[in-house]
N, C-alpha and C positions, 0 to 999 in steps of 0.2 A: 504494499500499499504506499502511496505517496501522500505526504502531508506537507502542505506549504504553509509557513507561518512567517509573520513579519515581526522582527525584534528591534528593540531600541539598539542603537549602535554600541553603547557601552555594555549592555547585557550580552550582545552577540560577541563582542571582543573577549569579554571575560569567560563566556562559555567555550569559545574556541580555544582559548589559552588553557583552560582547565582540562578540556578534552584531550588536547595534544600532550599535556603533561602526564595525564593518566594512561592514555592509550598509544602514545607515540605519534610521531609526525609521519603517518602513513594513511593510505586509503582505508576508509571505514571507521576512522577514529570518531568523527562527528556522529556517524550513525550509531555506534555503540554507546556514546555518551548520551545521545538523545533518547535511545531506548531505555537506558538506565534511569535518566531523569523522569521520563514519562511514567515508567513502571513504578518508581518511588512515589510520584504524585498520586497515581491511581490507587495505590495501596493506602496512602494516607487518607484519601477521600473515602474509600470503602469502609474504613473503620469508623468514620463519622456518620455515615448514612446507614440506617438500619435496613435490613432485608425485610421486605413485606410480601406476604403471599397474595393478599387481596387489597390493593390500594384503594378500592372503592369503599371499603369499610372505614378507612381513615377519615374520609370526608363526607360520608353519608349523614345527612341531617344538617351538616354545617352550612350547606348552600341552599337549604330549603326556602329561606327568605328571598332568594333571587329567582325562584322558579317562575317562569313566564315573563320575567322582566328583562332577561338577557338572552343572548344567543348561546349556542353550545360552545362556541369558541371562547366567548367571554367567561363562561362557566369553567372551562378548562383552565384558563388563566387564573381565575380566582382560586380554584382547587390547588394549583401549583403554588400560589402565594401562601395559602394556608399550610400546605405541607412543608414548605420551606421554613415558615415561622416556627413550626413545631419541631422540626428535626435538624435544622441547620444553625 
């Protein structure tokens, strides 16, 4: 998979420098460092966000006052905001 990102020049410079120090000045160093950084970040996030079998049970009843007043997309956004407040 290809993932394109845009970084601040200072962050990019520091990241490249750290990657080269750890993995050497050769092909694949940035890829290894990026994989390590993203894996670490994902692991950090997964410990913060609980695993839920049925996400609808989390918001059932919480949006009842909006029934008929909003579109399904607006309800989705409201449900996301409520979930984020509760778990993040």
